[in-house]
C-alpha positions in Angstrom: 130.7 -64.0 37.5 132.7 -61.4 35.7 131.5 -58.9 33.1 134.1 -58.5 30.8 134.5 -56.8 27.2 135.2 -58.7 23.8 138.4 -57.7 23.8 139.5 -59.4 26.9 138.2 -62.9 26.1 141.8 -64.7 25.4 142.1 -63.7 28.9 139.0 -66.0 30.1 139.1 -68.8 28.5 137.2 -71.4 30.1 135.4 -69.1 32.4 132.1 -68.3 32.7 131.4 -64.7 31.9 129.0 -61.9 31.4 129.0 -59.8 28.0 127.1 -57.1 26.8 126.8 -56.9 23.1 124.5 -56.2 20.5 123.6 -58.3 17.2 125.4 -57.6 14.1 123.9 -60.8 12.4 122.9 -64.7 12.7 122.2 -67.2 10.8 120.9 -71.3 12.0 122.0 -75.1 11.2 119.1 -77.0 12.7 120.1 -77.3 16.3 122.6 -74.9 16.5 122.1 -70.9 16.3 125.3 -68.8 15.2 125.2 -65.1 16.9 127.6 -62.5 15.9 127.9 -60.3 18.6 129.6 -56.9 18.9 130.2 -54.5 22.2 132.9 -52.2 20.6 135.7 -53.5 21.6 135.4 -56.1 18.9 133.2 -59.0 17.6 133.0 -62.5 17.8 130.9 -65.7 17.8 128.4 -66.7 20.3 127.3 -70.5 19.9 123.8 -71.7 21.1 123.4 -75.2 21.1 119.4 -76.2 21.8 119.9 -79.3 23.7 122.3 -77.6 25.7 120.3 -74.2 26.6 116.6 -75.9 26.1 114.0 -74.9 23.9 113.2 -71.3 25.3 116.5 -69.8 25.2 116.9 -71.1 21.8 113.8 -70.0 20.4 115.0 -65.9 21.9 118.2 -66.9 20.1 116.4 -67.7 16.7 114.4 -64.8 17.0 116.9 -62.3 17.3 117.2 -59.3 15.3 120.1 -57.1 13.9 121.1 -54.6 16.3 119.3 -56.4 19.1 121.3 -55.5 22.3 121.5 -58.6 25.2 123.2 -60.1 27.9 124.9 -63.1 27.2 126.5 -65.4 29.2 128.5 -68.4 28.8 132.0 -70.2 28.7 135.2 -68.3 26.2 136.4 -71.0 24.6 139.7 -71.0 21.8 138.4 -70.8 18.3 141.4 -71.7 15.5 138.8 -71.3 12.9 138.1 -67.5 13.4 140.5 -64.4 13.2 139.8 -63.3 16.4 140.6 -66.3 17.8 138.2 -67.1 20.3 133.9 -67.5 20.7 131.5 -68.4 23.6 129.5 -70.9 24.2 126.1 -69.2 25.0 123.8 -70.3 28.2 121.5 -67.4 28.7 120.1 -64.8 26.5 118.6 -61.9 28.2 117.1 -58.9 25.8 117.6 -55.3 26.4 116.6 -53.4 23.4 114.5 -54.6 20.7 115.4 -53.3 17.7 113.0 -53.8 14.5 113.6 -52.8 11.0 117.5 -52.2 11.3 117.8 -49.7 7.8 121.2 -51.0 7.1 121.1 -54.6 6.4 123.9 -56.7 5.6 123.3 -56.3 1.7 125.2 -53.6 -0.3 124.3 -49.8 0.3 125.4 -47.0 -1.3 127.9 -43.9 -0.4 124.7 -41.5 -0.3 122.4 -43.5 1.8 125.0 -44.4 4.3 125.5 -40.8 4.9 122.4 -40.4 5.5 122.5 -42.8 8.3 126.1 -41.8 9.4 125.0 -42.5 13.2 123.9 -46.1 12.6 126.5 -46.7 10.0 129.0 -46.2 13.0 128.2 -49.7 13.6 129.5 -51.2 10.8 132.4 -53.8 10.9 134.4 -51.2 8.4 134.1 -48.4 10.2 135.0 -49.9 13.2 137.8 -50.6 11.6 138.4 -47.0 10.0 137.8 -45.7 13.8 140.2 -47.9 15.0 142.9 -46.9 13.1 141.8 -43.0 13.6 142.2 -43.8 17.2 146.0 -45.2 16.9 147.0 -42.3 14.5 146.0 -39.8 17.8 147.3 -42.0 19.9 150.6 -42.6 17.9 150.9 -38.6 17.4 150.7 -38.3 21.1 153.8 -40.9 21.5 155.8 -39.4 19.0 155.6 -35.8 20.5 156.1 -36.8 24.2 159.1 -38.5 23.1 160.7 -35.4 21.4 160.2 -33.0 24.0 157.0 -31.4 22.5 154.6 -30.1 24.7 150.9 -29.8 23.7 148.9 -26.4 23.6 145.5 -25.5 22.9 145.2 -22.7 20.5 141.7 -20.9 20.8 138.7 -22.6 18.3 136.9 -18.6 17.9 139.8 -16.7 16.5 139.7 -12.7 15.3 142.2 -13.1 12.6 142.0 -15.4 9.9 146.1 -17.5 8.8 144.7 -18.4 5.1 142.9 -16.2 3.9 139.2 -14.6 4.5 137.2 -16.1 1.6 136.2 -19.7 3.8 136.0 -18.6 7.0 132.9 -19.6 9.0 132.2 -15.9 10.9 129.8 -15.1 14.2 129.0 -12.8 16.2 131.6 -12.1 19.2 129.9 -9.2 21.6 129.5 -7.4 18.9 132.7 -8.2 17.5 133.7 -10.2 14.6 135.0 -13.3 15.3 135.6 -17.0 13.4 135.4 -20.6 13.6 139.5 -21.3 13.2 140.6 -22.5 10.1 143.9 -23.1 11.7 145.7 -23.1 15.3 148.9 -22.1 13.6 149.5 -18.6 14.3 148.7 -18.8 18.2 151.4 -22.0 17.5 154.1 -19.5 16.6 153.1 -17.8 19.8 153.6 -20.7 22.1 157.0 -21.9 20.3 158.4 -18.2 21.3 157.4 -19.6 24.7 158.2 -23.4 25.0 160.2 -24.1 22.0 158.2 -27.0 20.7 154.9 -27.1 21.0 151.8 -29.2 19.1 148.3 -28.9 19.0 145.4 -31.5 17.7 142.1 -29.9 17.1 139.0 -28.8 15.6 139.4 -26.4 12.4 136.7 -25.2 9.7 137.0 -24.3 6.0 133.6 -23.1 4.3 133.6 -24.5 1.2 130.9 -26.1 -0.8 132.8 -29.0 -2.0 131.6 -32.3 -1.9 134.5 -34.0 -3.1 136.0 -36.9 -1.6 139.1 -35.0 -0.4 137.1 -32.1 1.6 135.4 -31.6 5.0 133.7 -28.8 6.2 135.2 -29.8 9.4 138.2 -31.9 10.4 140.8 -32.4 13.0 144.5 -31.2 12.6 148.0 -31.7 14.1 150.3 -28.7 14.0 153.4 -28.8 15.7 155.3 -25.3 15.6 159.2 -25.6 16.4 161.6 -22.6 17.4 165.4 -22.4 16.2 164.4 -24.5 13.8 164.6 -24.1 9.8 162.8 -25.9 7.0 165.4 -28.9 6.2 164.8 -29.7 10.1 161.1 -29.5 9.7 161.1 -32.3 6.6 163.1 -34.5 8.5 160.6 -34.0 11.7 157.6 -34.5 9.3 159.0 -37.5 7.7 159.8 -39.2 11.1 156.2 -38.5 12.8 154.4 -40.0 9.3 156.7 -43.1 8.8 156.0 -43.6 12.8 152.3 -43.4 12.7 152.4 -46.1 9.8 154.7 -48.2 11.5 152.4 -48.2 14.7 148.9 -48.8 12.6 151.0 -51.7 11.1 151.9 -52.8 14.9 148.5 -52.2 16.0 146.0 -52.5 13.7 145.7 -55.6 12.5 142.5 -57.1 12.7 141.1 -53.5 11.2 143.7 -54.1 8.5 142.4 -57.8 7.9 138.6 -56.3 7.5 139.4 -53.1 5.2 141.2 -55.6 3.3 144.6 -53.7 3.4 147.9 -54.7 1.6 150.4 -54.5 4.8 153.4 -54.6 2.3 152.6 -51.0 0.7 152.3 -49.8 4.2 155.9 -51.1 5.1 157.0 -49.3 2.1 155.7 -45.7 3.9 158.4 -46.1 6.5 161.4 -46.1 4.8 163.2 -43.1 5.0 164.0 -40.8 3.6 161.1 -39.4 1.9 162.0 -38.0 -2.0 162.2 -34.6 -2.5 161.3 -32.4 -5.6 161.2 -28.4 -6.1 157.9 -27.2 -7.7 159.2 -26.3 -10.6 160.9 -29.7 -11.2 157.3 -30.9 -10.6 155.8 -28.6 -12.7 158.0 -29.8 -15.2 157.4 -33.6 -14.9 154.0 -33.4 -15.6 154.5 -31.0 -18.5 156.8 -33.9 -20.1 154.5 -36.2 -19.2 151.5 -34.9 -21.2 149.4 -32.4 -18.9 148.4 -29.5 -20.7 146.4 -28.1 -17.9 149.7 -26.9 -15.5 151.9 -24.1 -15.5 154.4 -22.4 -13.6 151.9 -20.3 -11.2 149.1 -22.8 -11.1 148.5 -24.6 -8.0 148.4 -28.5 -8.6 145.1 -30.0 -8.7 144.1 -34.0 -8.1 145.1 -35.6 -10.9 148.9 -33.6 -11.3 149.3 -34.8 -7.5 148.3 -37.9 -7.6 150.8 -38.7 -10.4 153.6 -36.9 -9.2 153.2 -38.9 -5.7 153.0 -42.4 -8.0 156.1 -41.3 -9.5 157.7 -42.0 -6.7 155.8 -44.9 -5.2 156.3 -43.3 -1.4 155.6 -39.9 0.1 156.8 -37.2 -1.4 157.9 -33.5 -0.8 157.0 -30.8 -3.0 159.4 -28.0 -2.3 159.2 -24.3 -2.5 156.0 -23.3 -4.1 155.5 -19.7 -6.0 154.5 -16.7 -3.1 151.4 -16.1 -5.2 149.3 -18.9 -4.3 150.7 -19.4 -0.1 149.7 -17.3 2.8 151.4 -14.5 3.8 153.6 -15.8 6.7 155.7 -18.0 4.8 159.4 -17.0 4.6 160.6 -15.4 1.6 163.2 -17.3 -0.6 166.7 -16.4 0.3 167.7 -15.8 -3.9 163.9 -15.6 -5.5 161.3 -13.5 -4.7 158.9 -15.2 -6.7 159.1 -18.4 -4.2 158.8 -18.9 -0.7 160.5 -21.7 1.4 157.7 -24.0 2.4 157.1 -27.9 1.6 153.6 -29.9 1.0 153.7 -33.6 1.7 151.9 -35.8 -1.0 150.8 -39.1 -0.1 150.7 -41.5 -3.1 147.6 -44.0 -4.3 145.9 -40.8 -5.2 145.5 -39.2 -1.7 146.6 -35.8 -2.3 148.5 -33.6 0.2 148.3 -34.7 3.9 150.8 -32.0 4.9 151.2 -28.1 4.8 154.2 -26.6 6.2 156.6 -24.2 5.9 159.9 -21.9 7.7 157.7 -18.6 9.0 158.9 -15.3 7.8 160.9 -13.4 11.1 160.9 -10.0 9.5 158.9 -7.7 11.1 158.8 -4.6 8.1 158.2 -7.8 5.5 155.8 -9.0 7.5 154.2 -6.3 8.1 154.3 -5.5 4.4 152.3 -8.4 3.3 149.4 -8.5 6.0 148.6 -5.0 3.9 149.3 -6.6 0.7 146.7 -9.5 1.2 144.4 -6.9 2.4 144.5 -8.1 6.0 144.0 -5.6 8.8 147.8 -5.2 10.8 146.1 -3.9 14.3 144.4 -7.5 14.0 147.8 -9.2 14.1 150.0 -6.5 16.0 150.2 -9.5 18.3 151.7 -11.8 15.5 154.1 -9.0 14.4 155.0 -8.5 18.5 156.5 -12.0 18.4 158.9 -10.4 15.3 159.5 -7.7 17.8 160.7 -9.7 21.1 163.2 -11.5 20.9 162.4 -13.7 17.1 164.4 -16.6 16.0 163.5 -19.2 13.1 160.9 -21.1 13.5 159.1 -23.7 11.3 155.9 -25.8 11.7 153.1 -28.0 9.5 149.6 -29.1 10.0 148.7 -32.7 9.7 145.2 -33.6 8.1 144.1 -36.4 10.3 140.7 -37.4 8.6 142.5 -37.5 5.0 146.4 -39.4 6.8 143.7 -41.8 7.9 141.5 -42.3 4.8 144.8 -43.3 3.3 146.6 -45.3 5.4 143.5 -47.5 5.6 143.2 -47.3 2.2 139.1 -46.4 1.9 137.9 -43.8 -1.0 135.8 -41.2 0.8 137.5 -38.7 3.5 134.4 -38.5 4.7 134.9 -42.1 5.9 137.2 -41.1 8.4 135.3 -38.3 10.4 133.1 -39.8 12.9 130.2 -37.2 12.6 131.1 -35.3 9.1 129.1 -32.5 8.9 127.8 -32.6 5.3 125.7 -29.8 3.7 122.4 -30.5 4.7 122.9 -33.2 6.7 123.8 -31.0 10.1 123.6 -33.5 13.0 122.2 -31.9 16.5 
């Protein structure tokens, strides 16, 4: 008898198989018990008929509690009534591990309660669907960049310098030297781009921000491509192609997850249409003021209501171009005709999900970059290796970063960005 996963049931119709599973739910009707089984690959129904299995097995089925683990043997059958399309006619049940008083029941629970039980919440059908979409985005990311001749590089997680600023760093002692958990791999990816041309990284980043908003995590994962011999306009084309590719692959490969989450596919399909609209920072501020926003003026960064209004004005992801120099990091290339802005862009997702990509063309002028490092109060010695990139065969180059969890939140259509992270590090909720 072959042991299979539920997801492979379609390949074993008419066969008797063995499956290891947990009891997600159950109900009984007279002499038939219906077991909702999950094994991590998918969920389906097990049918236990008393007259076929006998009194002992039927009583075992009726007494099973939520999240009890079992070995099930039985015949795989087609089931046209379910979206999954298959079920198992149960012949034997062997209890592996009992579960009593499981805290997350089928009733409604508040977000705070679920966050406190995050290690168990991962077992729910909703979380399973979110993680399937997250996994597909990661898989599609590797496919996209490999097809476009990028090479993956892993920058260090412990760093000696800050790309974004020094106020939101986690500091640690590194053999009597200060070191920090990485905010971004970007500076190291620039070095890699000078060696390999087109590179990307995918790894954890950390921000020491005591925020409990739905948009922020202390720990999250970033996709960070960097491209030599490339100006910003070309980078924007890569960015929109990449995002449209992610959306299309979620549509193609996450059908059951989208059903579980109730995500409207027609909405996602709009996001596969290119090119995405582009609007300058100047135009964005003007748009907001004209539409009654009195809490914004030129030079301010955008908040959530501002980004939501701008993106919803286009009903697609939208690029906001060329922000004020004063609110952006030191490494961005200055605009050729204006001293007050830099060559950069943020991609804002529609439906109120905010910025999912930040990117720019990088400053390649050694003296100007050194001046910016000093102007931002940073130690030039700590950035000497970064400045070297401008001394030895410097070329135009651009790059961007996409936040994985926020992208998952958007494509899955969920409310809290923390739902998109397997184990979000919340304040006072640090898992061992």
